[in-house]
N, C-alpha and C positions, 0 to 999 in steps of 0.2 A: 485405502483410497488415497493416492498422493501422486505428485508430478502429473497433474491432469489439467488440461486446458479445454474448456468446452464453449462452443458458440451457442449459448442458450440464455434464457432468462434466469437471473440469479435466484429468484424465489423458488423456482422449480429445482434448481441444482442444490441449493442449501437444504431443502427438505430431505434429500437422499443421503446427506452426510451423517455418519454416526455421531451421537452425542459424545461429549468428552473426547474429541479426536483432534482438535485444532489447538496449536500452541499460541498462535497470533493471528488476529484479523486486522488487515489494513484495508479500510473501506474509503473509497473516494467516489461516493454516489453523486448523481446530479444534485445541483445546489438549489433547484427550484427557481432558477433565474431565466429560464427560457432559451438556453443555449441549444444549438443544433447538433445533436449527436446522430443524425441520420434517422431519427424516429421522434416520437412524442414524449420520450421519457422525462424530459425536463420542462414540459409545458403543462404541468398540473396546477390547479388552483391551490391556494395555501392550505386549506383544510384537507384536500385530497393528497397533497404532497406530504404533509405531516402524518397522515394516516398510513400512507405507503411506507414512510420511514419506520414507523412503529412496527409495521407488519414484518419487514425483512429483518429488523433488529431483534424482534421477538423470536424469529426462527433461528437467528445466528447465535445468540448468547448461550444456549444450551450446548452448542458444539465446542465451546472452549473447555480445555482441561482446567483443573483447579488453579494451576500456576499460569494460566493464560491471560492475555491482554488484548485490548482492542484499541486501535487508533482510528478516528473518523475525521475526515476533512469536511469542513462545512463553511458556511458564511455567517457573519455576524447577524444577518437577518433572521436566521433560524436556529442558531446555536443555543440560545436560551431554552427553547422548547425541547430540542433534541437532548441537551444535556440533562434537563430536569427528568425526562423520561429514562435516560440511561442510569441516572443516579438512583433510581428505584430498584435497579437490578444489579448494578456493578459499583465498584468503588472508584470514584474519580481521583486520579493521581495528578493530572495537570491539565490546564488549558494552555496550549502552546500557540504562540503567534508566529505564523510564517510571514516574515517581511519579504515580499517579493522583489524588493529593490526596484520599484517602479520609478522611472525618471519623473522629476517635478515639472511636468508639462500638462497643460490642460486640466481636466477634471471639473467637478461640480463648482458652481458659484453660490449654491444655497446650503451647502454643508461641507464638512471636511472630506477630502477625497479618500476613498477606501483603497489602501495599498497592501492589504494583508488578507490571508486566509486564516481561519480559526481551526485548530486541530484539538480534538478531545482525546486524552489518554486515559483509559479505564482498565482496571484489573478485576478479575473475577473474584479473587479472594486475597487475603493478606499474604498468602504464600506465593504471590506472583513472581515470575522470573524477571530479573533486571540486572544486566551486566554493564554497569557504568564504565568500567575500565576499557571496554571495547570501543567506546564512542567518545572518549575524552579528546579534547582538542589540544594539541601540543602548544606549549608556550614558546614564543620566539626567543632567540638567544639574548636579545636585549633585556627582555623581562627576566630571564634566568639570571643574567649578570646582576640585575638590580636586587635580586633576592640572595645576596651572598652573606648576609648577616648570620651569625651563629644560630639564631632561632629557626632559620630555614634549612640548615644543613641536614641532609638525609630525609627531608620530607618527600614522601611518595608523590604527592600531588604535583610537586614542582617538576618531577621527571616525567610523569605519565601524562600530564596535562590537566585541563580544567573541565568541569561539568559544562556541557553545552547550554545550560540554563533553559528557560522556556520562551525565549525569543530567538527564532532561527532566521538569520539574514542570509538567504540564498536566492540568487537571481532566478526569476522565472525563465523558462527556456525560450530563446529566440532562434531565428533561422540560422544564425551564425554558430549556434552550439551543435557540436557533432552528434549529440544524443537526440536531437530534436526529431520528432516524428510528426506525421500529419494527423494531429489530434488537438482539439481546441483547449484542453485543460491538462496537458501532460505534466506530471510531477517530476522534478529532478531526481536523478539517482541518489544524489547526496542525502536528500531528505529520507527517502525510502530505506536506504542502506542503514541510516542511523536507527530507524525503528526496528528493522530486522535484526541487526546486531545486538541492540540493547534488550530486546524483548522476546527473542526466540532463540533457544539453544541450538547449537549445530545438530543437524539431523532432525530438528523439529519441523512441524508443518505450518505453513502460512496460508491463510485463505484470503483471496482478493475477490470479493463478489462482483466488483465493477472494474474489470481489469484494464479497460481503456487501451493504452498504448503498450502495455506489457512491462512496465518498469519493475513492478514487484516480482514478476516471474524472472526477469533477467537478474535482478539483485539476488534472488534466492539461489539461482543456479551458480552464480559466481561466489556465493558465500556458504555453500554446503548446507542449504536448507531445502526442504521439500515444499511443494506449492500445490494449491488448487485454485484455479482461476476461471471465472465465468465472464463472458462478454457477449452482449446481445447483438451488437453491430457486426455484420459480416466483414466489413472492411477492416475494422480495428482488430478483429479476431485474426485476420491474416497478418497484421503487423506483429501481433503477439507471437504467433507461430514462428515467423521469420526471426524475431529477436531471440526466441528460445533456441532455435536451431543454431543461430550464430554463436550464442553464448556457450552452448554445449560443445560445439566444434572447437571453439577457441580454448575452452577449458581442457578438452580432451588432448589437444595438441601440446599444451603446456604441462599438464599434470598426469597424462595418460589416464584420464578420467573416463570411466565406462558408465556414463549416465544415460538414461533414456527418459524421454518425455512422452506421455500418452496424449495424443491430440484427438479429441472426439468432436465431430461436427454433428450437433443435434438438430434435426429438422422436424417439422410437424409430423404428427401421427400419420402412419402409413406411407411415409416417404423414406427414401434410402438414407442410411446413416453411414458415412465413411469414417472408418477408424484406422488409425495407423500409429506406429511408434517411430520416433526419430531413430536413425541408424539401424533400421531394419528394412529389409527389402519387401516384406510382406505387408499387404494391406487388405482389409476385408470390408465389404459392403454388406450391411445387414439391414433388415427392415425394422424400423422403430415400432414399438408396441403402443 
């Protein structure tokens, strides 16, 4: 099961995945802050929210292969509870701070303004896959020139770049950004691409249980990874399908790439389910069981 996008509840979709089949999970669930995703998914009380988090994480962890990893976006309000739970089942590798580069305007007058998201990076075992060289940040020429002393000559890190470290300063998406979609918490391609390249080998499978605007799917297509994506909101699902179609068409035109993405619209029991694959003329309507 791979290259699959489904318009359904993640908890139902995750249950159907085989154990030990996923190389990387990138999860951007609701933060429990009351945002409007077109449903009540982010309007749970604290105890209910944390119980829901534990439920889907418990379902997800067994799906990882032994070399697999999980990244989870969250907020400082709940990251302590979520990380404590995950550390009982996985190995915590990093707490990553995403500095959203929010302008210094307005904000709270009773505490310091929050301008970051918290990301937890966890591995299933000590054998986890991690390709640092694929995500190194190149040094500028001025820095290279300053490192001309003999002790630096021939150093690999000087040529290939430096470790991105655990504070990622990447602007949140505004309407002026070409990749921006109609989604309230869309994540930048730069961040998701770093996770995919570093923690999933080419040809591996990435699971995004809360696919949102489809950034993970697009990144996987453009970087030769397979994907499984679930999204409950019908509107956002449509955005994901469009982005997947565009990414595959663009890749096909450049690399003669013969990829297909299976798009399955899952509707309530006894309703019609429309299934189709990109770049095929056939589509089938079946009755859900």
